[in-house]
C-alpha positions as a Markdown table, in Angstrom:
| # | Residue | x | y | z |
|---|---|---|---|---|
| 1 | Met | 0.0 | 0.0 | 0.0 |
| 2 | Arg | 2.8 | 2.4 | 0.9 |
| 3 | Gly | 4.6 | 1.5 | -2.4 |
| 4 | Ile | 1.5 | 2.4 | -4.4 |
| 5 | Leu | 1.1 | 5.7 | -2.6 |
| 6 | Leu | 4.8 | 6.6 | -3.1 |
| 7 | Leu | 4.5 | 5.8 | -6.9 |
| 8 | Ser | 1.4 | 7.9 | -7.1 |
| 9 | Leu | 3.1 | 10.9 | -5.5 |
| 10 | Leu | 6.2 | 10.4 | -7.7 |
| 11 | Ala | 3.9 | 10.3 | -10.8 |
| 12 | Thr | 2.2 | 13.5 | -9.7 |
| 13 | Ala | 5.6 | 15.2 | -9.1 |
| 14 | Leu | 6.7 | 14.2 | -12.6 |
| 15 | Thr | 3.6 | 15.3 | -14.4 |
| 16 | Glu | 2.9 | 18.6 | -12.5 |
| 17 | Asn | 4.7 | 21.7 | -13.8 |
| 18 | Trp | 6.2 | 22.7 | -10.4 |
| 19 | Asn | 8.4 | 25.7 | -10.1 |
| 20 | Tyr | 9.9 | 26.1 | -6.7 |
| 21 | Thr | 13.3 | 26.8 | -5.2 |
| 22 | Trp | 15.1 | 25.0 | -2.4 |
| 23 | Asn | 18.8 | 25.8 | -2.1 |
| 24 | Gly | 18.8 | 26.0 | 1.7 |
| 25 | Pro | 18.4 | 29.2 | 3.8 |
| 26 | Gly | 19.8 | 32.3 | 2.2 |
| 27 | His | 20.5 | 30.8 | -1.2 |
| 28 | Gly | 18.6 | 31.2 | -4.5 |
| 29 | Asp | 18.0 | 28.5 | -7.0 |
| 30 | Thr | 20.5 | 28.0 | -9.7 |
| 31 | Ala | 19.5 | 26.1 | -12.9 |
| 32 | Asp | 21.4 | 22.9 | -13.6 |
| 33 | Ser | 22.3 | 23.2 | -17.3 |
| 34 | Asn | 23.2 | 19.5 | -17.5 |
| 35 | Thr | 19.8 | 18.5 | -16.3 |
| 36 | Glu | 18.1 | 20.9 | -18.8 |
| 37 | Asn | 20.2 | 19.5 | -21.7 |
| 38 | Ile | 19.3 | 16.0 | -20.8 |
| 39 | Cys | 15.6 | 16.9 | -20.7 |
| 40 | Leu | 15.9 | 18.3 | -24.2 |
| 41 | Thr | 17.7 | 15.3 | -25.7 |
| 42 | Asp | 16.4 | 12.4 | -23.7 |
| 43 | Ala | 12.8 | 12.9 | -22.5 |
| 44 | Ala | 12.8 | 9.4 | -20.9 |
| 45 | Ser | 15.6 | 10.4 | -18.5 |
| 46 | Cys | 14.2 | 13.8 | -17.7 |
| 47 | Gly | 12.1 | 12.9 | -14.7 |
| 48 | Cys | 14.8 | 10.9 | -13.0 |
| 49 | Cys | 17.3 | 13.7 | -13.5 |
| 50 | Val | 14.9 | 16.3 | -12.0 |
| 51 | Met | 14.3 | 14.1 | -9.0 |
| 52 | His | 18.1 | 13.6 | -8.6 |
| 53 | Arg | 18.6 | 17.3 | -8.7 |
| 54 | His | 16.1 | 18.0 | -6.0 |
| 55 | Met | 17.4 | 15.2 | -3.9 |
| 56 | Trp | 20.9 | 16.7 | -4.1 |
| 57 | Lys | 19.5 | 20.1 | -3.0 |
| 58 | Met | 17.7 | 18.5 | -0.1 |
| 59 | Glu | 20.9 | 16.7 | 1.0 |
| 60 | Arg | 22.9 | 19.9 | 0.7 |
| 61 | Phe | 20.3 | 21.8 | 2.8 |
| 62 | Phe | 20.3 | 19.2 | 5.6 |
| 63 | Asn | 24.1 | 19.1 | 5.6 |
| 64 | Leu | 24.2 | 22.9 | 6.1 |
| 65 | Ser | 21.5 | 22.6 | 8.8 |
| 66 | Leu | 23.5 | 19.9 | 10.6 |
| 67 | Ser | 26.7 | 22.0 | 10.4 |
| 68 | Glu | 24.9 | 24.9 | 12.0 |
| 69 | Leu | 23.5 | 22.7 | 14.7 |
| 70 | Arg | 26.9 | 21.4 | 15.5 |
| 71 | Lys | 28.2 | 24.9 | 15.8 |
| 72 | Glu | 25.4 | 25.8 | 18.2 |
| 73 | Leu | 26.1 | 22.6 | 20.2 |
| 74 | Glu | 29.8 | 23.5 | 20.5 |
| 75 | Thr | 28.9 | 27.1 | 21.6 |
| 76 | Ala | 26.5 | 25.7 | 24.2 |
| 77 | Gln | 29.0 | 23.1 | 25.4 |
| 78 | Ala | 31.7 | 25.9 | 25.8 |
| 79 | Ala | 29.2 | 27.9 | 27.9 |
| 80 | Leu | 28.3 | 24.9 | 30.0 |
| 81 | Asp | 32.0 | 24.2 | 30.6 |
| 82 | Gly | 32.5 | 27.8 | 31.7 |
| 83 | Ile | 29.6 | 27.5 | 34.2 |
| 84 | Arg | 31.1 | 24.3 | 35.6 |
| 85 | Ala | 34.5 | 25.9 | 35.9 |
| 86 | Ser | 32.9 | 28.7 | 37.9 |
| 87 | Arg | 31.6 | 26.4 | 40.5 |
| 88 | Ser | 34.3 | 26.7 | 43.1 |
| 89 | Ala | 33.7 | 26.3 | 46.8 |
| 90 | Phe | 35.3 | 24.6 | 49.8 |
| 91 | Ser | 34.7 | 24.4 | 53.5 |
| 92 | Val | 37.0 | 22.5 | 55.8 |
| 93 | Ala | 37.7 | 22.1 | 59.5 |
| 94 | Leu | 40.9 | 21.4 | 61.4 |
| 95 | Leu | 40.2 | 18.0 | 63.1 |
| 96 | Asp | 37.6 | 15.3 | 63.6 |
| 97 | Val | 38.9 | 14.4 | 67.1 |
| 98 | Arg | 39.6 | 16.4 | 70.2 |
| 99 | Asn | 43.2 | 17.5 | 70.0 |
| 100 | Cys | 45.4 | 20.6 | 69.7 |
| 101 | Leu | 47.8 | 21.8 | 67.1 |
| 102 | Gly | 50.9 | 23.7 | 68.5 |
| 103 | Pro | 52.4 | 25.6 | 70.1 |
| 104 | Leu | 55.4 | 25.4 | 67.7 |
| 105 | Arg | 58.6 | 27.3 | 67.4 |
| 106 | Gln | 58.2 | 28.0 | 63.7 |
| 107 | Glu | 55.3 | 29.1 | 61.5 |
| 108 | Val | 53.5 | 26.3 | 59.7 |
| 109 | Thr | 50.7 | 26.1 | 57.1 |
| 110 | Ile | 47.5 | 24.7 | 58.8 |
| 111 | Met | 46.3 | 21.6 | 57.0 |
| 112 | Tyr | 42.6 | 21.3 | 57.6 |
| 113 | Gln | 41.8 | 17.6 | 57.4 |
| 114 | Ser | 38.0 | 17.5 | 57.8 |
| 115 | Val | 36.4 | 18.4 | 54.4 |
| 116 | Phe | 32.7 | 19.4 | 54.3 |
| 117 | Ile | 32.7 | 20.4 | 50.6 |
| 118 | Asn | 35.4 | 20.8 | 48.0 |
| 119 | Leu | 33.5 | 21.7 | 44.8 |
| 120 | Gly | 36.0 | 21.8 | 42.0 |
| 121 | Glu | 38.7 | 20.0 | 44.0 |
| 122 | Ser | 40.7 | 23.3 | 44.4 |
| 123 | Tyr | 41.5 | 22.8 | 48.0 |
| 124 | Asn | 44.3 | 20.3 | 48.8 |
| 125 | Pro | 44.0 | 18.7 | 52.3 |
| 126 | Ala | 47.6 | 17.4 | 52.0 |
| 127 | Thr | 49.0 | 20.9 | 51.8 |
| 128 | Gly | 46.2 | 23.1 | 53.3 |
| 129 | Ile | 46.3 | 25.3 | 50.2 |
| 130 | Phe | 43.4 | 26.5 | 48.1 |
| 131 | Thr | 44.4 | 27.3 | 44.5 |
| 132 | Ser | 41.9 | 29.6 | 42.7 |
| 133 | Pro | 40.8 | 27.9 | 39.5 |
| 134 | Arg | 40.0 | 31.1 | 37.7 |
| 135 | Ser | 40.2 | 34.9 | 38.2 |
| 136 | Gly | 37.3 | 36.4 | 40.1 |
| 137 | Val | 36.1 | 37.8 | 43.4 |
| 138 | Tyr | 36.1 | 35.2 | 46.2 |
| 139 | Asn | 34.7 | 35.2 | 49.7 |
| 140 | Leu | 37.2 | 33.9 | 52.3 |
| 141 | Ala | 36.5 | 33.2 | 56.0 |
| 142 | Val | 38.6 | 31.8 | 58.8 |
| 143 | Thr | 37.6 | 31.0 | 62.4 |
| 144 | Met | 40.2 | 30.1 | 65.0 |
| 145 | Tyr | 39.5 | 28.6 | 68.5 |
| 146 | Ser | 41.8 | 27.6 | 71.4 |
| 147 | Asp | 41.4 | 26.1 | 74.8 |
| 148 | Ser | 44.0 | 26.9 | 77.4 |
| 149 | Gly | 43.2 | 23.7 | 79.2 |
| 150 | Ser | 42.8 | 25.2 | 82.7 |
| 151 | Ala | 41.8 | 28.5 | 84.3 |
| 152 | Gly | 44.6 | 31.0 | 84.4 |
| 153 | Ala | 46.7 | 29.2 | 81.8 |
| 154 | Leu | 48.0 | 31.1 | 78.7 |
| 155 | Leu | 45.5 | 31.3 | 75.8 |
| 156 | Ala | 47.1 | 31.9 | 72.4 |
| 157 | Ala | 45.0 | 31.4 | 69.4 |
| 158 | Cys | 46.6 | 33.3 | 66.5 |
| 159 | Gly | 47.1 | 32.9 | 62.8 |
| 160 | Ser | 47.4 | 34.6 | 59.4 |
| 161 | Leu | 45.4 | 34.4 | 56.2 |
| 162 | Arg | 47.6 | 34.7 | 53.2 |
| 163 | Val | 47.6 | 34.8 | 49.4 |
| 164 | Asn | 50.8 | 33.7 | 47.7 |
| 165 | Gly | 52.6 | 34.2 | 51.0 |
| 166 | Arg | 51.3 | 37.8 | 51.4 |
| 167 | Glu | 49.2 | 38.4 | 54.5 |
| 168 | Leu | 45.6 | 39.5 | 54.0 |
| 169 | Ala | 44.4 | 39.5 | 57.6 |
| 170 | Ser | 45.6 | 38.2 | 61.0 |
| 171 | Leu | 43.6 | 36.6 | 63.8 |
| 172 | Ser | 44.9 | 36.9 | 67.4 |
| 173 | Glu | 43.6 | 36.0 | 70.9 |
| 174 | Arg | 46.4 | 36.1 | 73.5 |
| 175 | Asn | 45.4 | 36.3 | 77.2 |
| 176 | Asp | 45.1 | 34.4 | 80.5 |
| 177 | Gln | 41.7 | 35.8 | 81.6 |
| 178 | Asp | 39.5 | 33.0 | 80.4 |
| 179 | Gln | 39.9 | 29.4 | 79.5 |
| 180 | Glu | 38.8 | 29.5 | 75.8 |
| 181 | Asp | 38.2 | 32.1 | 73.1 |
| 182 | Ser | 38.0 | 32.4 | 69.3 |
| 183 | Ala | 38.6 | 34.9 | 66.5 |
| 184 | Thr | 37.0 | 35.2 | 63.0 |
| 185 | Val | 37.8 | 37.1 | 59.8 |
| 186 | Val | 35.6 | 37.3 | 56.7 |
| 187 | Leu | 36.9 | 38.9 | 53.5 |
| 188 | Ala | 35.9 | 39.5 | 49.8 |
| 189 | Val | 39.1 | 39.5 | 47.7 |
| 190 | Ser | 40.1 | 39.5 | 44.1 |
| 191 | Leu | 42.2 | 36.5 | 43.1 |
| 192 | Glu | 43.9 | 35.6 | 39.8 |
| 193 | Ala | 43.8 | 32.1 | 38.4 |
| 194 | Gly | 46.5 | 30.1 | 40.2 |
| 195 | Asp | 46.7 | 32.2 | 43.3 |
| 196 | Gln | 47.3 | 30.1 | 46.4 |
| 197 | Val | 45.4 | 30.9 | 49.6 |
| 198 | Ser | 46.4 | 29.4 | 53.0 |
| 199 | Val | 46.1 | 29.9 | 56.7 |
| 200 | His | 49.3 | 29.9 | 58.9 |
| 201 | Leu | 49.7 | 29.1 | 62.6 |
| 202 | Leu | 52.2 | 31.5 | 64.1 |
| 203 | Pro | 55.0 | 30.6 | 66.5 |
| 204 | Gly | 53.9 | 30.2 | 70.1 |
| 205 | Cys | 50.2 | 29.8 | 69.2 |
| 206 | Phe | 48.0 | 26.8 | 69.3 |
| 207 | Leu | 44.5 | 25.7 | 68.2 |
| 208 | Cys | 42.3 | 23.1 | 69.7 |
| 209 | Asp | 39.5 | 21.3 | 67.9 |
| 210 | Ser | 37.1 | 18.4 | 68.1 |
| 211 | Lys | 34.2 | 16.8 | 66.3 |
| 212 | Ser | 32.4 | 20.1 | 67.0 |
| 213 | His | 34.7 | 21.8 | 64.4 |
| 214 | Phe | 35.6 | 25.1 | 66.0 |
| 215 | Asn | 38.4 | 25.9 | 63.6 |
| 216 | Thr | 37.2 | 26.3 | 60.0 |
| 217 | Phe | 38.5 | 27.6 | 56.7 |
| 218 | Thr | 35.9 | 28.5 | 53.9 |
| 219 | Gly | 36.0 | 30.0 | 50.5 |
| 220 | Phe | 33.9 | 30.3 | 47.4 |
| 221 | Leu | 33.8 | 32.2 | 44.1 |
| 222 | Leu | 31.3 | 35.0 | 44.1 |
| 223 | Tyr | 31.7 | 35.8 | 40.4 |
| 224 | Ala | 34.4 | 35.3 | 37.7 |
| 225 | Thr | 36.2 | 38.2 | 36.1 |
| 226 | Asp | 37.9 | 36.5 | 33.1 |
């Protein structure tokens, strides 16, 4: 039944005097002189050649359309990759068990071991360093906590937030008036791709933490500038 219908449509196409153009979007019809010459010299082959001509035009049109769709897909994929690259956020804590870090004679980079989130894998727990994946404005926050252990003992919670070794802000709580205390700093800073952000424990200072996570280091990209 479908074969009969197709033959009927083909017969109609060959007998009707159609005059239409289909060279794809933005192109006009160009007469095929070879087809016209064949129609003049060989009437039996004329219908087949006309159909072949229109089939070639349709194939060219769809190839052009496919090419445009591929370009649009590549553009969309690049935009999606840019959005994924922009998703940068980390939040970490010092320890999962009750313990203290320090005091030490020399300054050290604090390696926060308990990771809440590390979107983009830009924070390295083995080094304690966050490397900005792209240029932009970032929010950075550090909270430090220490417990002197007993009333009247020295309390020394102090540290430094740095970018590429340059200090951005310091946190300090040195006294013997109470047993425990904390300090917090929150900043919005402009970072370049590849900048390294870290928190340093200063000589003579110490931090105490537990599963309550009193010592934290957090950062995330507010918006990209590249």
